[in-house]
N, C-alpha and C positions, 0 to 999 in steps of 0.2 A: 350682493348678498350680505357678507359681513365686512365690516370696515376693518382696516388694519388695527385700529385702537382696540376693538373688541376681541380680536384674535390674540393680540399681544397680551392682554390681561388674562385671557383664558389660559394661555401658555404659561404665564407667570404663576397663576393659581395652581395649575397641574404640577409645575416644578416644585413649588413649596410643599404641596401635599405629598409628592413623591419623596422629598427629603425628610419630611416628618415621618413617613412610614418607614424609611430606611433607618433613621435614628431609633425608632421604637423597636424594630427588629434587632438592631445591634444591641440595645440595652437588654432585651429579653434573652438573646443568645449569650451575653456575658453573664447574666445572673444564673441561667441554666448551667452553663459551664462551671461557674463557681460552686453551685450547689452540688453538682455531681462530683466535683473534685473533693469537696469537704466531706461528702458521704463516704467516698472511697477511703479517705484518710481515717475517718472515724471507724469504719469497718475493719480497716487494717490494724488499727491500734486497740480495738475493743477486745480482740481475742487475747492479746498479751496482758491486758489489765484484768480480765475476768479470771483467767486460769494460769497458774504459775508453771504449768508443765508444757505450755505452748510457746514456740519460738518462731521468730520471723527470720527466714534465711533468704538472702538476695538470690534471685534466680529460681528459687523453689517455692517461695511464698510461706504461708503459715504451716508449720509442721509441729507434730507432737513428739516429744522425746521418747515416749514409751509405746509408740505405734497407735495411739489413739484412745487408750483406756487409762483413766487416772487410777493409779494403784496407791493405796495407803496415804498417810499424811506426810510426816517428815522423816519417816524411817528410810534407811539406806536400802537400796535394792541391788541384787547381783543377778547377772545374766548367766544362766546355766544351760545345759543341754535340754533340760525340762522346761525351760522358760524363764520368766522373771520371778525371782524369789526374794523375800526379805533377808537382809544381812543378819546373821546370827548376832545377838547382843554380845559385846566383848565383856570379858570378866576382868574387872580391874582390881 
């Protein structure tokens, strides 16, 4: 039916094609992993760069110092029983 020489070269061809497929899958997997890692780092750092009242805390993730609502600009705030209020201007 088939001679040894024909079967040998068929097996060599299949082995080479299998290795080429494996290399391609490894390259695609590496690039996908790198892209996902870079996007996660960008998303993690983006919140800190955009908004100055957002902090990254290990184990907790991104959190906001005032509970999620940005209040005022550069004025000082005081926490009272009624909530967060601006600090009265000092008279110098």
